C-alpha positions in Angstrom: 11.6 -4.2 -5.0 8.1 -5.2 -6.2 5.4 -5.0 -3.7 2.9 -7.8 -3.3 0.1 -6.2 -5.4 2.4 -5.8 -8.3 3.8 -9.3 -8.0 0.2 -10.7 -7.9 -0.7 -8.9 -11.2 2.5 -10.0 -12.9 2.0 -13.6 -11.9 -1.7 -13.9 -12.9 -2.5 -16.6 -15.5 -5.7 -14.8 -16.6 -5.9 -11.4 -18.1 -7.7 -9.0 -15.8 -10.6 -6.7 -16.7 -10.2 -2.9 -16.2 -13.3 -0.8 -16.4 -13.0 3.0 -16.4 -15.8 4.6 -14.3 -16.8 8.2 -13.6 -18.7 7.8 -10.3 -19.5 5.6 -7.3 -22.6 4.3 -9.1 -20.6 3.1 -12.1 -18.0 1.6 -9.8 -20.7 -0.5 -8.1 -22.0 -1.8 -11.4 -18.5 -2.6 -12.6 -17.6 -4.6 -9.5 -20.9 -6.5 -9.5 -20.3 -7.6 -13.1 -16.7 -8.8 -12.8 -14.3 -5.9 -13.1 -11.0 -6.7 -11.5 -9.6 -3.1 -11.6 -11.7 0.0 -11.2 -10.2 2.9 -13.1 -11.2 6.4 -12.4 -11.3 8.8 -15.4 -13.4 11.6 -16.8 -14.1 10.9 -20.5 -15.4 14.5 -20.9 -12.0 15.9 -20.1 -9.7 14.3 -22.7 -7.9 11.0 -23.3 -6.9 10.7 -19.6 -9.2 13.3 -18.0 -8.9 13.4 -14.2 -11.8 13.2 -11.8 -11.9 15.3 -8.7 -9.9 13.9 -5.8 -13.0 13.6 -3.6 -14.7 11.4 -6.2 -11.6 9.2 -6.5 -11.4 8.9 -2.7 -15.0 7.9 -2.3 -14.7 5.1 -5.0 -11.4 3.9 -3.5 -13.0 3.6 -0.1 -16.0 1.8 -1.4 -13.9 -0.7 -3.4 -11.6 -1.5 -0.5 -14.6 -1.9 1.8 -16.5 -4.1 -0.7 -13.7 -6.4 -1.9 -10.2 -5.7 -0.7 -8.8 -7.9 -3.4 -10.0 -5.6 -6.1 -7.7 -2.7 -7.2 -8.1 0.9 -8.2 -6.4 3.2 -10.6 -6.8 6.8 -11.5 -5.4 9.2 -14.2 -3.8 12.5 -13.3 -5.3 14.2 -16.4 -4.0 15.3 -19.8 -1.0 17.0 -18.1 1.8 18.3 -20.3 5.2 16.7 -20.0 6.6 19.2 -17.6 8.3 17.9 -14.5 6.8 20.4 -12.1 3.2 19.9 -13.4 3.5 16.2 -13.2 5.0 16.2 -9.7 2.1 18.4 -8.5 -0.5 16.2 -10.2 0.9 12.9 -8.9 1.3 14.4 -5.4 -2.4 15.4 -5.3 -3.6 12.0 -6.5 -1.5 10.2 -3.9 -3.8 11.7 -1.3 -6.7 9.6 -2.6 -5.0 6.3 -1.6 -5.6 4.9 -5.1 -3.6 1.8 -5.8 -2.2 2.8 -9.2 -1.6 6.3 -10.7 -1.7 6.5 -14.5 0.4 9.2 -16.3 0.1 9.9 -19.9 3.2 10.3 -22.0 2.2 13.1 -24.4 4.5 14.8 -26.9 7.8 16.0 -25.5 11.3 16.8 -26.8 12.6 14.5 -24.1 11.1 12.4 -21.4 14.1 11.8 -19.0 13.6 15.0 -17.0 10.0 14.0 -16.2 11.1 10.4 -15.4 13.8 11.8 -13.0 11.2 13.9 -11.3 8.7 11.1 -11.0 11.2 8.6 -9.7 10.9 10.4 -6.4 7.4 9.0 -6.0 8.4 5.5 -6.9 10.9 5.6 -4.1 8.0 6.4 -1.8 6.3 3.1 -3.0 3.8 4.9 -5.3 2.7 2.6 -8.0 3.0 4.5 -11.3 1.7 3.3 -14.7 3.0 5.0 -17.9 0.4 5.4 -20.6 1.8 5.5 -24.1 -0.3 6.3 -27.1 -0.6 4.2 -30.3 -0.6 7.3 -32.5 2.7 8.6 -31.2 6.3 7.7 -31.8 8.6 7.2 -28.8 12.4 6.7 -28.3 13.4 3.1 -28.6 14.7 3.0 -25.1 11.7 4.6 -23.4 10.3 1.5 -21.8 13.6 0.6 -20.3 13.9 4.2 -19.0 10.4 3.9 -17.5 11.4 0.8 -15.7 14.6 2.4 -14.4 12.5 5.3 -13.0 10.6 2.9 -10.8 7.3 2.7 -12.7 5.5 -0.6 -12.2 3.7 -0.8 -15.5 3.1 0.4 -19.0 -0.2 0.7 -20.8 -0.8 1.3 -24.6 -3.9 3.3 -25.3 -5.2 5.7 -28.0 -4.9 9.5 -27.6 -7.6 10.3 -30.1 -11.0 9.2 -28.9 -12.6 9.1 -32.3 -13.9 5.6 -32.3 -10.8 4.1 -34.0 -9.6 1.2 -31.8 -6.1 0.4 -30.8 -6.0 -2.3 -33.5 -6.7 0.2 -36.2 -3.8 2.4 -35.1 -1.1 -0.3 -34.8 -0.3 -3.5 -36.6 0.2 -6.9 -35.1 4.0 -6.8 -35.5 4.3 -3.5 -33.5 2.0 -4.9 -30.8 4.1 -8.0 -30.5 7.3 -6.0 -30.2 5.8 -3.7 -27.6 4.4 -6.7 -25.6 7.8 -8.4 -25.6 9.7 -5.3 -24.5 7.3 -4.8 -21.6 7.6 -8.4 -20.6 11.4 -8.2 -20.8 11.3 -5.4 -18.3 8.9 -7.3 -15.9 6.3 -4.5 -16.0 2.5 -4.7 -15.7 1.2 -4.6 -19.2 -2.1 -3.0 -20.1 -4.0 -2.5 -23.4 -6.9 -0.1 -24.1 -8.2 2.2 -26.7 -11.8 2.0 -27.9 -11.8 -1.7 -27.3 -14.9 -3.8 -27.8 -15.7 -7.5 -27.2 -14.7 -8.5 -30.7 -11.1 -7.4 -30.0 -10.6 -9.6 -26.9 -9.6 -12.8 -28.6 -6.8 -11.2 -30.7 -5.4 -9.2 -27.8 -5.3 -12.1 -25.4 -2.6 -13.6 -27.7 -0.3 -10.9 -26.4 -0.8 -12.0 -22.8 -1.6 -8.6 -21.3 -2.0 -8.2 -17.6 -5.2 -6.4 -18.2 -7.5 -5.1 -20.9 -9.1 -1.7 -20.4 -12.6 -0.7 -21.5 -14.8 2.4 -21.4 -16.7 3.1 -24.6 -17.0 -0.6 -25.4 -19.1 -1.2 -22.3 -21.2 2.0 -22.5 -24.6 2.7 -24.0 -24.3 2.9 -27.8 -20.5 2.4 -27.4 -20.1 6.1 -26.5 -17.4 6.6 -23.8 -19.3 9.7 -22.4 -22.5 7.7 -21.8 -23.4 5.4 -18.9 -21.9 1.9 -18.6 -24.0 -1.2 -19.3 -23.7 -4.1 -16.9 -24.4 -6.8 -19.5 -21.5 -5.6 -21.7 -19.1 -5.8 -18.8 -20.4 -9.3 -17.9 -20.0 -10.5 -21.5 -16.3 -9.4 -21.7 -15.6 -10.8 -18.2 -16.9 -14.2 -19.4 -14.6 -14.1 -22.5 -11.6 -13.4 -20.3 -12.4 -16.3 -18.0 -12.5 -18.9 -20.8 
């Protein structure tokens, strides 16, 4: 059964803005400039680098105290697709009380064993988001399997943070097929991957639940530099049109 937060995201008429932050200071800037979803990630530690649990907890507490309607997410890190490692990582992140936990689906001979292990957390009402990568190939039934395991959403991102955006890694036909499959399974639908303001109009045609940004809202478009409030504000205005 979908909880109220997930239902709210699925029923929104406007695409939401996710901003990945590394600290409480960045979270404050992101919220002040229109971010709907504060995502916690360490860009120095890989595609989905995890921040320390105490940092995640401090930001989650701040966001809930500042605006209870805003939501938070956090990555568990670039964890190999091994059931025991994923169980341990998700269990630790649950302690932070973050709203959504993002799990990267990296290379594996098979994903079902990991999905079986993670379905335990879904039964405990943990809200899990599967992050798939544009550079990788996946089984045709993976999104359906993700749904059956109790995940609440799927995100398409890029694994290689080399400046190549999502739209340079996949063509429009593939994106449309992906979007339709996610919609057919009634999952939250996120898009990210070196996105910038010029990508917004094209991606909005896919009706994503949210668009995620890091490098595109940072100084000099470098994901490891500090976020710029004016860039966040500009993209938020585009999403509100």
